[in-house]
N, C-alpha and C positions, 0 to 999 in steps of 0.2 A: 617529485612534486615540488612546485615552486609557487610561493604566494608573495605578492608584493602589495603593500598598502601605502598609499600616499595621503597625507592629511595636511590641510592648512586651515587656518581660522578665518572665518568671516567676521570682521570687526563690526558687529551690529549692536549698538547700545540698546539695552532693553527698553528704555522709556520711549525711544524713537520708533521702534518697530514692534511694539507690543501686540498690535492687531494685524500687522502685515504678514502675508504668507511668505514662507521661505520655500523655494522651489528647487527641485533637482530632476534631471532627466537621465534616461539611459544613454549609453554610448552613441546610439544612432539617432537620438533626439526624439523618437516617436512616443516613448512612454514617459509621462511626466507625473511627478508627485509634488503636491504642495502641502505644507504644514503651517498651521497658524493657531492663534488663541482667539476664540470667539467668546466674549463675555466670561472670561476666566476658564473656559473649557478648551483643552487642546483638541484640535481636529486635523484631519488630513483628507485629501482627495486625490483621485487618480484619473488621468485622461490618456487616450491613445490616439495619435494622429488627429488631435483636436476634438475627439469625441469623449464625452464624459463616461467613464466606466464606474467610478465610485464618487458619489457626491460627498460633501463635507460630512465626515463620520467621526464619532468621538474617540478619544484616546484617554488612557489613564488607568491607574490601579489604586486599590484600597489596601493598605497594610495596617498591621496593628501598631505601627509607629507613625502613621499619618495617612491622610487622604490626598491622593494625587490625581483626582478626577475633576474637581472644580476649584475655583478661586486660585487658579494657577497663573504664574507670570513667566513670560518668555525671557530667557537670559541670553543665550548665544547659540551659534551654530558653527559646525566644522564640516567642511566638504573634503572629499578625497576620492580615491579610486582603488579598486582591488582587482588584481589579476591572479588567477590560480589555474594550474594544470594538474590533473590527477588521473590516476587509473582506478577503475573499479569494475571487477569482473562480474559482479552480482546484479547489476542494474541494466537498464535498456541500452546503455552506451558504455563501452569499455574505456574510452579515453575522452576526457572532458576538458575543454578550455572555457573557463568562466571569467568574465570581465564585467564589472559593474562600477557605477559611480556611487559614492557613499555620502550620507548626510547624517550628522549627529546633532540633535537638537536638545538643548538642556533647558529645563523649566525648574521653578521652585514653587512651593506652596506657601500658605500664610505663615507657617512656622519656619520659613526660610530653609526648609529641607529640599535638596535638589534631587532630580531624577532626569535621566536622558532617554531619548529614543534614537536608536541607530537604524538607519535605512540603507539597504543595498538595492540599487535599481539597475537592472541589466536591460537588454533590449526588449524582453517580454516578461520579466519577472520582477516582483517587488518582494523583498524579505525585510522584516523589521522586528526588533525586540526592544524590551525595556532594560535599561542598565541602571542599577541602583548602587550608589556609593555607600561607604560607611558614613553614618550621620554622627559625627563626633565620636563618642565612645560606644555607640550602638553598633554592634558587629553581627547582629542577626535580626531577622524579621520574618513575619508570616504574611504572605500575600493572600488576602482573603477573597478578593474579587478583582475582576478586570473589566474596564469599561470599553475596551476596544470594540468598535462597531463597523458595520459594513452596510452603507445605505446606497442602494442602486437606483438608477433612473427608473421612472415608472414603466418603461418599455420592457423591463427585465422579466424573464421567466426562469424557474428554478428546476434543477435536477438534483434531488436530495434523497437521502436515506435516513429514516427516523432513528433516533437513539432508543434502544429497547428499554422497557420498564425494568428498573432494578429488581433483583431478587425474584425474577419470574423465569419462565421457560424451564428447560430440563434441569431438575435438581437445584433450582434457584441459582443458576449459573450466569444469568444475564446481568449486565449487558455484554454482548459479544459481537456487536457489529454484524449481525446476521438478519437484517431487515431488508425488505424490498425497496424500490425506488418510486418516487413520483417523477414524472418527466414532463417538461414544458408546462409546469404548473404555475398559475398566477401566484405571486408572492403572498398575497393576503390569505391564500388557502393553505399555506405551509404553517400549520399551527399545532404540530405534534407536541404532546404534553412535556416530553423531556428533551425537545429540540432535535437537532440533526447532527449526525456524525460527520467528521471530516473524511474525505474531501467533499466540497459542495461545488457544483457547476452551475453557472448562470449564463443565459443568452441575453445579451443587451440589445434587444431589437434587431435591427439590421447592421449595427455598428461593430458587433464582435462578441467575444466570449470572455468570461472570467472564471478561474478556478481558485477556490480558497482552500487552504490547508494549514498545517503547522508542522514544524520539524525541530529536531534537536531536543526532544524530550528524553531525559535520562532519569536516574534516581533522584536528581536534585529538584524535580518538579512534578506536578501532576499533568496528565493530559487534559485537553479541553475539547469542546465541541461548539457548534453553533446553536444559538437559541432558536426558538420559534420566531416567526415574523411578528414584530411589535415596534411601535414608534417609528414606522417607515423603514425599518431595516432589521438586521440581525446583530447580535452581539456575541462576544466570547462568553461561554458559560463553563464553569468548573464542574467537576462531578457532583452529583446529588448526594446528599448525606446517606440515603438508603443503600448505596452501593457498599459492597464488602460487609453485608449484614449489619449496616449502620455503624461500623467501626472505622475510625481513622478520619483525619482532617480532610475537608474538601478542597482546601487551598494548598499552598506550598510553603514549606519551611526552608529558608535559604540563609546562607551566610552572606555577610556584606564585606566587600563589594560583591554583588551578584547580578545575574542576568536571568531573564525569562527565556522560554523557547522562542523560536522564530515564528512569526505569522507570515505565511507566504500567499502571494497573489500572482497568478499567471494570467496574462492578458494577450489577446490576439484578435485580429480581424477574422481569422479562420480558426479551425480546430487544430491546425498544425502545431502551434506553440504549446497547446494544451497536451497533446499526445507526446511531444518530444521534450518537454521540459525536464531539466535535471536539478531544479532549484532545491528539492528536498535534501540533496547531497552536497550541493555547491557550498553551503554555508555552515557545514558541520565538519568535524575532524574525527579520526579514529580515537577511541578512548583508551585502547591498549593494543599491543602488538599481537598478531596471531602466534600461537604457540607452535604452529606447523603450517605447512601448505595444505589448505583444505581443497578437496576435490568435490566438484558438483556433478549433477547428472540426473538420470531418470530412475524411478523405482517402481516395483510392483507392490500391491497393497490389497491383501485379501479382504479386509474388513468392509471396504466400501460396498462391495457387491455380495460377498459371501457372509458378511456380518459376524456376530459374536461366535457362532458355531464353528467358524474356521480357526479360532484360536486354539489349535492343537498341533502337535508335532507333525503329523502326516500332511495336513493341508499347508503348513508353512514350508515343508520340503517341496511340495508341488509348486508353490509360488516362488521359491528360490530357483527351481528348475525353469519356471516361466521367465524370470529375470535373465537367467543365463541364456535361454533360447532367443531372447529379444536383444541381447547385448546390453541390457540395462546394468547400471552400476550398483543399484541398491534394492533392498527389500525393507518395507516398513512392517513391523510386527506390532499389532495394536493391543488394546486393553485386554486384560485377563491373562496375559502370557505368563505372569508369575504363578497364577493359580492353576492354569490348565497345562502348562508345560513345565514350569518350575525352573529354578536357577541352574541346577546341575544339568538338566536336559537342554536348557538354553545355551549353556556353554558348548555342548555337543552340536547344537543346531548352528551356532555361530561358526564353529569350525567347518561344518559342512558347507555353509555359505561361502566361507573363504576359499574352500577347495574349488568352488565354481566361479571364483573371482567376483563375488557379490558381497557388497558391504551391508551391514545391518544397522537399521535405525530401530530403536525401541520406544514404545509409548509409555508416558507417565502421567498420572493424575497430579496436578499441581496442588490439589486441595489438602488442607489439614484443618482449616479454621473458618473459611469464609462462605462456604455453600454446602450443598448436600450431595455433591458428586461422590459416588461410592465405588466406582470402578477401580480396580487395582492394576498395577502397583500404586499405592496411596501412601501419604505421609513420608514420601521420599525426597520431596523437592522444596518444601516450604521452610525448612530449618537448615542452617548451615552444617550442623554436625551430621544429620542424616544424609544431606545432599552430597557432601564430600565423600562419605563412606560409600554411597551408591556409585558415585562417579569413579571412584578408585576401582571398583569391581568392573565397571563398564570399560575403563581404559585397559585394565589387565587382560580382558577378554577380546579386545580388538573391535569393540562396537564403534561405529563411525559417527553416530549422532543420536539425538533423542527428539521425540515429539512430546511437548508438554501441553496438556489440555486443561480446559475449564478455568482459565485465568480470571476472567470477569472483572470489570471495574477499571476506572481510570484514575483512581486516587494515587497520591504520591507513594503510599505504602505498597501499592501493586507495582508501580514503576520500579521501586527498589527491588521487588522480588524478581521481575524480569531481568534487571541488570545483574543481580546476584547469581541467578541461574546461568546467565550467559558468561559471566566472568569466571565462575567456577568451572563451567564446562570447557572453556578455553584452556584452563590450567590442565585439564585432563584430555585435551585433544579431541573434543567432541563438538560437532555442529549441532545447532538447535533451531527447530522451528516450532511455532506455537499454533494451537487451534483453540477455539472458544476464547477469542482474544481481541485485543484492540488493534487499531491501525498502526503499522510500523511508522515511526516518525524520524526518518534519517538513519535508521538502525543498520541498514545494509553497509553503511560506511562507518558508523560509530562502533559497531561490534563486529569484528572480523569473522567470528564463527556463527553469526546469525544468518540463517538461510530461508527466512520467509515466515509470514503469518497468514492465517486463513482470513479472518475479518471480512467475510463475504458470505452470501447465501450459496454455499459451495455444493459439491457433488453429493454430499450426504443428504442434503435436503431434497435432491431429486428423488432419492429413494423413499424418503419419509412423507413428502408433501406433494399432493397432486397439483396444487396451485403453482408451485415452483417448477414442476415439469411443464405446465402450460406456458409459463413465462420464461423458460430457459433461454430461448433465442432472444427475447426482448432484453433480458438482463445482460446477455453476452455482448450485445451491441452498446451497452453502457460502460462496461468495465474498462475498455481501452481509453476512454475519455475521462473517467472519474477514478474509481478505486485503484486500478492498476497503473494509472498515470503517475501516481505519487509514491508508490511502494510496491514491492514484490507481493505476489498473491498466490498462496499455496491452495489451489482449487481442488486438486485431486480428480482431474477430469479425463477426457478422451475415453468415453464409454462406447464400446463396440457391441456389447450385448443388446439385443432388441428389447429384452425385459431386464429390469434392474434387480435381478435376484440370481441365485445360484442355478436354478433350473433353466432359466432363459427360455421359458415356454409360455408363461402366463403371469399375470400380476401387473406390476408397475411398468407400463409400457413407455419406452423412450419415444419422444415426439419429434426429435430432431434427426437429421440425416447423418450418415456416416461421414460425409464430407464436412459437414458442420463440426462434428466431433474432432476430426483431424485438424481443422482450422484453429480450434481453440488451443491446440497444443502450441501454436505459434502466437496467437492473440494473447493468451494468458501467460505472463512472464514471471518466472520464479527460478532461481538457480538450481534448486532441487525439486523436481516434480514427481510426486507419487501418483502414477496414472492408474486408471480404473480398469485396465485390461484384465481379462480372466483367462485361465488355462485353455478353455474351449476355443478362445479366439485364435489359437495357433492352428486350428483346423477349420473353423467356420468363417474366419475373416479372409478376404482376398489377399494374395501375396503382396500386391503393390501397397496395400494399407500397412501390413506388417513391416515391409521394407522401409516405408516412410517413417514409421515409429522407431525402427532400429537406428536410423541415421539422424533423427531429430535432435538438435542441440537444445540445451537449456540456458546457455549463456550467449550473449549477443554483443557484437561490436558496434552496431548502429541500429537505430529504429527510425522509421519514417512514416508519417501519416500520408495515406493515399487518398482515401475518400470515406465518406460516412456522415451519419447524423445520429446522435445518441438516442437510442430507443427504436431506431429504424434499421440501420445497417452500419457495418464497420469494416474497413479494409486498411490494414497496415502492412508494412514490409519490415523485416528484420534481417540483418546481415550477420553471419558467423563465418569468420575467415574470409574466403573469397566467394562464399555461397550466399545468395539472397533467397529468402522465403517471402512470398507474398500470400497473405491469408485474408479471407473475408467471410462474413456471415450475414445472413438476412433475417432480421427479426420481424419482418412484415408478413401480412396474411397472403400476399401475392408474390409471385416470382418477380425478380428484378434483373434488368439488363444493365450492366455497369460498363462504362467505357473508361478505362483506367490509364492514367499517365504513368508509364513505367520507363520514361526516357532516361532516368538516372541510373538504370541498371546496365552495366557495360556489356554483359553477356546476354545475347538476344535469343538464345535457345534454351528452353526449359521443359520440365515435365509438369503437366497439369492433372490434378485429381479434382473432380467436380461431381456434382450430383448426378446420379444415374437413375435407373429404374427402381421403384419401390423403396426409396430411401438408401439404396446402395450407391456405390461410387463407380464412375467410369474414369479411365486413365488415358491420357494422351501423351505419349512419350516424346513427341516432337512438336512443341509450340514455339512460334517465332514472333518476335516484335520487330516489325519493319519500319514503322513511322514513329515509334516511341509510345504507341498506345496499344491497349489490349482490351478486347471486348469479351465479357463472360456473362452468362446468364446464371443466376443463383435462385434456387427454389425457395419457397417459403420455408422458414426454419431450416434452411440449407446453408451450404458454404462451399468453399473451394480453397485449394492451396496450389501454388506454383513454386517450383524449386528451380532456380537458375544457377 
C-alpha cells in the first residue's frame, strides 16, 4: 500500500476573501466543490460537468466548547492531492487505486476558536470531515450537533429508507436498518419522523445521480443519518435520545485534536459511479492487524427456513452434511444452541464439522442491558470479562466466527461495543458479522476480521412478512445502487424452496423465480454468505442450479454496472479471478427484454441460466457474444446469470 499526500498553502487573507468561494475540482475536472461563508455561515456546493448537484448547503458543528455553525470567519485554505493504492479482499474490488485533490479550509468563531474542513475530491466522489484542534488547554470536547446539510435542485427525487422508531419492533431492538424504501419520491414527501438511514440515493432530474453516506465511524464517534426533508433539504442528524433505552449521549465525546467521520457524496451522470464507487474504503485505514489469514466463503444456515426447532444436534449434523455436499466452507448455528445442544455436545459437533472440512460460526445475543432480546447465548458479548472468556472457549474449539445479533442504536456507546467485540474477536482468531444492526461504515477495511452486516430487510423478513415477499424483487433492484453500494450486505438469500418453511408444501410461498434467486447470489455482495438452501434441495433442485452454487465465489476482483434503474431492474457484472459473472433481476410487473453491452468481457462464450417454465430455470451451456452485446428476456420477478 502506498499513500502520497502533497499540500501547499493558498495565501488568502481572510479580510479580502471572507465571502468569496474557494473551489476545488477532481483530477479530471468534471466534479467541482466550492466552499464559502455566507453571512457568517459556512456553506459548500457541488457541480458535475457544469450541472448543479448540490446547492449552497450549510456546514458546521455545535460543541460544548463553542458554536461553529454561525458567526464564522474564513481564515485560510490549503490545497493538495492524495494518491493511494491498496488491496481489499472483502469489497467489490480487490485492488483499488485512489486519487483525489484535497482542500482544507479553516474558519474561526467569535471566540477565535478554529475549526477546519478537509475535502477529498476525486473524479466522482467527495469525502469531507471536520478537524478540530486543541483550543488552548482544552483537550476534549463533546460534539452535540452537526449542521451539515444537503440541498438539492428542485428536480431531485429521492430513494430512501426510513430510520426505525427507537425501542420498537421485536423485543424493542430497533433501530436495525430494516425498513423498506421509497423510490423516485418527491423530496417534500420524505418526512419520516426519525429521518432516513444512510445511504440515500437521489436522481437530479436528467443531470445525474447523487449517493450520500458516511464512513470511518469507530468507537470514537456516533453514527449519524439523514433528517427528514425540511428547509429545502436534509441535514445530518445524530441518534435520538430514545435509542439504547434512553441511555447514553446522542453526540460524540472526542479528544483534541480530533476528527469527525467522513461524509461521502458520489456523483455521476449515470448509475455507473454509484455502483462502482469505493469511497467508503478509500479514506479509511485498518485500525489493527489481522491476527491470522481469514478465509471467506459460503455457508448453510438451518434457522432461516427450518427456524428455532432446528436448533438441535441432529438437524445441525444434517446441515453440516449439506454444506459438505455443496462444497461450502461454513455452517452457521443460530440462537438457542447453548440450551438445546449445550457446550459439551457443541464441542463434539464442531469436531464433526471439522471432519467434513466445514467451519463453524456460532450465534450470540449482544444484549445484556439495552433491549428485551431474550434468545441465548445471552450476556456473553456486552462486557469485556464475559466476552474474553467466551472467545477463549471458541478459539480453543476451532470456531471460525460469530454472528452477533440485536445490536440496535447508533450512539457512540454502541459503536464502542461493535469495536470491542471485533477487536477481542481478532485476538482470538474469530471473524464477526452482525445482524439486527447498523450500516457498516468503512468497517471492511478498518476491522480485518469484520465480514459483514445485515442492515437490510433480509431473508428472514421474507419468512415473516407477506408485504416483504410481495416486494422482494422491487427491493432487490434497489440494493446494488444503494445499500450494497457502500458496504457489504449479509442477506442470507438464495432460497430454492417453493415455500419458506421446512415442509416446503404450503404456507409462505416464494414469489420470485429460481433464476432470480441465483442472480442475487451475485448481486448481493458479502465475503461470507450464509445461504438459505435446505437439505431437500439436494434432490429437488436441478443439477445445474446446485453446480452454480458449488462454484459461486463470495469475493470479487472487479465490479461493473451494466444496466438498470433502481426499483425497476438491475444488471451488474462481477469478476473473480479470470471468470466473469453477469447477473440481473427484474422487479417490474411485466417481463423485460434487455440488450446488454458486454464488450468488456474478453471471453465470449458462457453458460446462461435464465427463467424457465413455472418459475424454474433453463440452462444454455453455450452462449456467445459476437458483437459485444447480448439480449436476454427476464420474467417479472425473474432473473438470469451468465458465467463466462
